[in-house]
C-alpha positions in Angstrom: -100.2 -59.3 84.5 -97.5 -59.6 81.9 -96.7 -62.8 80.0 -93.7 -63.4 82.2 -95.8 -63.0 85.3 -98.5 -65.4 84.0 -95.8 -67.9 83.1 -94.1 -67.6 86.4 -97.5 -67.9 88.2 -98.3 -71.1 86.4 -94.9 -72.7 87.1 -94.9 -71.6 90.7 -98.3 -73.2 91.3 -97.2 -76.4 89.7 -94.0 -76.5 91.8 -96.0 -75.7 94.9 -98.4 -78.6 94.3 -95.4 -81.0 93.7 -93.7 -79.8 96.9 -96.9 -80.4 98.9 -97.3 -83.9 97.5 -93.6 -84.7 98.3 -93.9 -83.4 101.8 -97.2 -85.3 102.4 -95.7 -88.6 101.0 -92.5 -88.3 102.9 -94.2 -87.3 106.2 -96.8 -90.1 105.8 -94.0 -92.7 105.5 -92.3 -91.4 108.6 -95.6 -91.5 110.5 -96.3 -95.0 109.4 -92.8 -96.0 110.6 -93.6 -94.3 113.9 -90.5 -92.0 113.4 -92.8 -88.9 113.2 -95.7 -88.0 115.4 -99.0 -87.0 113.8 -99.0 -83.6 115.4 -95.6 -82.9 113.8 -97.0 -83.9 110.4 -99.8 -81.4 110.8 -97.4 -78.7 111.8 -95.2 -79.4 108.8 -98.2 -79.2 106.4 -99.3 -75.9 107.9 -95.7 -74.5 107.6 -95.5 -75.6 104.0 -98.9 -73.9 103.3 -97.5 -70.7 104.7 -93.9 -70.7 103.2 -94.7 -71.8 99.6 -97.2 -69.0 98.9 -95.0 -66.5 100.5 -92.0 -67.6 98.4 -94.3 -67.4 95.3 -95.4 -63.8 96.2 -91.7 -62.8 96.6 -90.8 -64.1 93.2 -93.8 -62.4 91.6 -92.9 -59.1 93.3 -89.4 -59.3 91.9 -90.8 -59.7 88.4 -93.0 -56.6 88.9 -90.1 -54.6 90.3 -88.0 -55.6 87.2 -90.8 -54.5 84.9 -91.1 -51.2 86.8 -87.4 -50.7 86.5 -87.5 -51.2 82.7 -90.5 -48.9 82.4 -88.7 -46.2 84.4 -85.5 -46.5 82.3 -87.6 -46.1 79.1 -89.4 -43.1 80.5 -86.0 -41.6 81.6 -84.6 -42.2 78.1 -87.7 -40.5 76.6 -87.6 -37.5 78.9 -83.9 -37.1 78.3 -84.3 -36.7 74.5 -83.5 -33.2 73.3 -86.6 -31.2 72.3 -87.3 -30.9 68.6 -88.3 -27.2 69.0 -85.8 -25.2 70.9 -85.6 -21.5 71.4 -83.3 -20.3 68.7 -80.5 -17.8 69.1 -80.5 -14.7 67.0 -77.7 -16.1 64.7 -79.7 -19.2 64.1 -82.9 -17.3 63.4 -81.1 -15.3 60.7 -80.2 -18.5 58.9 -83.7 -19.8 59.0 -85.8 -19.6 55.9 -89.6 -19.7 55.4 -91.1 -22.6 53.4 -93.2 -21.3 50.5 -96.9 -21.7 50.9 -97.1 -23.5 47.6 -94.1 -25.8 47.2 -93.5 -26.4 43.5 -90.4 -28.6 43.6 -88.4 -30.8 46.0 -85.0 -32.1 45.1 -83.3 -34.9 47.1 -79.7 -35.1 46.1 -77.2 -37.9 47.0 -78.9 -38.6 50.3 -77.1 -41.0 52.7 -78.4 -42.5 56.0 -77.5 -45.1 58.5 -78.9 -46.2 61.9 -76.6 -45.8 64.8 -73.9 -48.5 64.7 -75.2 -49.9 61.4 -73.8 -49.8 57.9 -75.3 -47.4 55.4 -78.9 -48.1 54.6 -78.7 -46.0 51.5 -75.9 -43.8 50.2 -77.0 -42.3 46.9 -80.7 -41.5 47.0 -81.7 -38.8 44.5 -85.1 -38.0 43.3 -87.2 -35.0 42.2 -90.8 -34.2 43.1 -92.7 -31.5 41.3 -96.1 -30.1 42.1 -98.6 -31.7 39.7 -96.8 -35.1 39.6 -97.3 -38.5 41.1 -93.9 -40.0 41.8 -93.8 -43.7 42.8 -90.9 -45.3 44.6 -90.5 -49.1 44.2 -88.1 -51.4 46.0 -87.7 -54.6 48.0 -88.7 -54.8 51.7 -86.0 -53.4 54.0 -84.3 -51.3 51.3 -85.1 -48.0 53.1 -88.3 -46.7 51.4 -90.2 -46.1 54.6 -87.0 -44.7 56.3 -86.8 -42.1 53.5 -90.3 -41.0 54.3 -89.4 -40.8 58.0 -86.4 -38.7 57.1 -88.5 -36.3 55.1 -90.7 -35.9 58.2 -87.5 -35.1 60.2 -87.9 -38.1 62.5 -84.2 -38.8 61.7 -81.4 -36.9 60.0 -79.4 -37.7 56.9 -75.7 -38.4 57.2 -74.9 -36.8 53.8 -76.6 -35.2 50.9 -79.0 -32.3 50.4 -82.7 -31.6 50.1 -83.6 -28.4 48.3 -87.0 -26.8 48.2 -88.0 -24.8 45.1 -84.4 -25.0 43.9 -83.2 -22.3 46.3 -84.2 -23.0 49.9 -82.1 -25.5 52.0 -84.4 -27.9 53.7 -82.5 -27.9 57.0 -83.0 -24.1 57.3 -86.8 -24.4 57.4 -88.1 -24.6 61.0 -89.4 -28.1 61.8 -93.0 -27.0 62.8 -93.3 -25.0 59.6 -92.0 -27.8 57.4 -94.3 -30.4 58.9 -97.2 -28.1 58.4 -96.6 -28.5 54.7 -96.6 -32.3 54.8 -99.4 -34.8 54.7 -98.6 -38.4 55.5 -100.5 -41.7 55.2 -98.4 -44.3 57.1 -98.5 -48.0 56.8 -99.9 -48.4 60.3 -103.0 -46.2 60.6 -104.2 -45.0 64.0 -108.0 -45.0 64.4 -109.0 -43.1 67.5 -111.9 -44.0 69.9 -114.1 -41.2 68.4 -116.6 -40.6 65.7 -115.7 -40.8 62.0 -115.8 -37.0 61.7 -113.5 -36.5 64.7 -111.1 -39.1 63.3 -110.9 -37.1 60.1 -110.6 -33.6 61.5 -108.7 -34.7 64.6 -110.5 -32.5 67.0 -110.7 -29.4 64.8 -114.1 -28.4 66.1 -113.8 -24.7 65.0 -115.0 -25.6 61.5 -117.4 -28.4 62.5 -118.7 -31.3 60.6 -119.8 -29.4 57.4 -116.2 -29.1 56.1 -115.5 -32.8 56.7 -118.7 -33.8 54.9 -118.1 -31.5 52.0 -114.5 -32.8 51.7 -115.5 -36.4 51.7 -118.2 -35.7 49.1 -115.7 -33.9 46.9 -113.2 -36.8 47.3 -115.8 -39.4 46.4 -115.4 -41.1 49.7 -118.9 -40.4 51.1 -120.4 -43.6 49.6 -118.0 -45.7 51.7 -118.6 -43.7 54.9 -122.4 -43.7 54.6 -122.3 -47.5 54.7 -121.4 -47.3 58.4 -124.2 -47.8 60.9 -124.5 -44.1 61.9 -122.7 -42.6 58.9 -120.3 -39.8 59.9 -121.3 -40.1 63.5 -120.3 -43.8 63.8 -118.1 -44.4 66.8 -114.8 -46.0 65.7 -111.8 -47.4 67.5 -111.8 -49.4 70.7 -115.3 -50.1 71.8 -116.6 -48.7 68.5 -117.5 -50.2 65.1 -114.6 -52.2 63.7 -113.7 -51.2 60.1 -111.6 -53.0 57.5 -108.1 -52.2 56.4 -109.4 -50.6 53.3 -111.8 -48.4 55.2 -109.0 -47.4 57.5 -107.0 -46.2 54.5 -110.0 -44.2 53.3 -110.2 -42.5 56.7 -106.4 -41.8 56.7 -106.6 -40.3 53.2 -109.5 -38.1 54.1 -107.7 -37.1 57.3 -104.5 -36.1 55.5 -106.3 -34.2 52.7 -108.3 -32.3 55.3 -105.1 -30.5 56.2 -104.5 -29.4 52.6 -100.8 -30.5 52.4 -98.3 -29.2 49.8 -96.4 -32.5 49.8 -98.3 -35.8 50.1 -96.3 -38.9 51.3 -98.1 -42.2 50.9 -96.6 -45.4 52.4 -98.4 -48.4 51.0 -101.6 -46.3 51.1 -103.6 -48.6 48.8 -102.2 -52.0 50.1 -105.6 -53.0 51.6 -107.7 -51.8 48.7 -109.0 -53.8 45.8 -108.1 -52.8 42.2 -111.3 -50.8 41.7 -110.8 -48.8 44.9 -107.1 -48.3 44.1 -107.9 -46.9 40.7 -110.5 -44.6 42.3 -107.8 -43.3 44.7 -105.4 -42.6 41.9 -108.1 -40.8 39.9 -108.6 -38.7 43.0 -104.9 -38.0 43.3 -104.7 -37.0 39.6 -107.5 -34.5 40.2 -105.6 -33.1 43.3 -102.0 -33.2 42.2 -102.1 -29.7 40.7 -102.2 -28.5 44.3 -99.4 -30.7 45.7 -96.5 -33.1 44.9 -97.2 -36.7 45.6 -94.6 -39.4 46.6 -95.9 -42.9 46.9 -94.1 -45.9 48.3 -95.6 -49.1 47.1 -95.1 -52.8 46.4 -98.0 -52.9 44.0 -96.3 -52.9 40.6 -99.6 -52.1 38.9 -99.5 -48.6 40.4 -96.8 -47.5 38.0 -99.5 -47.0 35.3 -100.7 -44.0 37.3 -97.3 -42.4 37.8 -95.6 -39.5 36.1 -92.2 -40.8 37.2 -91.1 -44.1 38.7 -87.9 -44.7 40.8 -86.5 -48.0 41.9 -84.5 -48.1 45.2 -82.0 -50.9 45.2 -78.6 -51.4 47.0 -78.8 -48.0 48.6 -79.3 -46.1 45.3 -82.3 -44.8 43.3 -82.7 -45.3 39.5 -85.2 -43.7 37.2 -87.0 -46.2 35.1 -87.6 -46.0 31.4 -91.3 -46.3 30.5 -90.5 -48.3 27.3 -88.6 -50.9 29.3 -91.6 -51.6 31.5 -94.4 -54.0 30.5 -97.0 -51.2 30.2 -99.3 -51.0 27.2 -102.1 -48.4 26.8 -101.5 -47.3 30.4 -101.9 -50.7 31.9 -99.4 -53.2 33.3 -99.3 -56.3 31.1 -97.4 -58.6 33.4 -96.1 -57.9 36.9 -93.8 -60.9 36.6 -92.2 -59.3 33.5 -91.9 -56.0 35.5 -90.0 -57.8 38.2 -87.7 -59.1 35.6 -87.2 -55.6 34.1 -86.3 -54.2 37.5 -83.6 -56.8 38.0 -82.0 -56.4 34.5 -82.2 -52.7 34.0 -80.6 -50.2 36.4 -80.2 -46.9 34.6 -83.4 -45.7 33.0 -85.2 -42.5 32.4 -89.0 -42.3 32.7 -90.1 -40.8 29.4 
């Protein structure tokens, strides 16, 4: 039963009791004044006991019908959405281009986006990602960092601007299934399935088996974290399984995305639940792997900039490259996050050098 149904049920029962008490009191007074016979009083009470529950059931049924109507409308809206993958005409097929197996560069140029009926969320987002680099995107909550990652995954479309792959291929000409096969994404909200740890990492890819997962986790240095679970790699996770911490979930998500060997890695607050030691370990891992991919990381942790090859700041719908010498970093470490916040407010046109 929904919250509305539970609330209605409680209120209806309280009102029903109050009505019964009022009827009993009023009828008793009439019986004592000899204006109402005792048999009529019994009949009134019986009728009240029949009518009040019936009225309550009618009201509850109406709530259920309204909920069913809303669910049907949502389902209809979902089934009415145009398919992402449609059969292409010959003219469209000629304009399509194949994404390179090893993407070396991604240029985002003057990108603009707005939600339907809303003002522009960003209007001049430009950044460059090269294979072998870790690029970090900073910005306040709600400025559009996560939306930019959604856009790169083609969950929404830009209003203006261009995305160029390897300086020659237009992003929109690459078929969506092919483009997404090149991406690896660790979102803010991580889904842990009701399955073993191995199945959560390989996502049902049983052709290769557990050996590849174990070898991958060993190579990534994550095995020590997973072997702490009661049954190691065979530990049941998810609903009804062993609960794991937010940091462990992020380790699982990272192993899952690296299992698919992406060419572009998108990380949305992927170290937010990790302590500083674990975060540094993840960045050491990314530094070892970045020769095989380009990495774009959205984060609020200002300390993460010490690991970046380039840092962008997204503010007021525009991106700015940040000068390393203007940031409070010494010997590769952040001196003061408070000073860094001050730097971001007072400096808008920097180049990371």
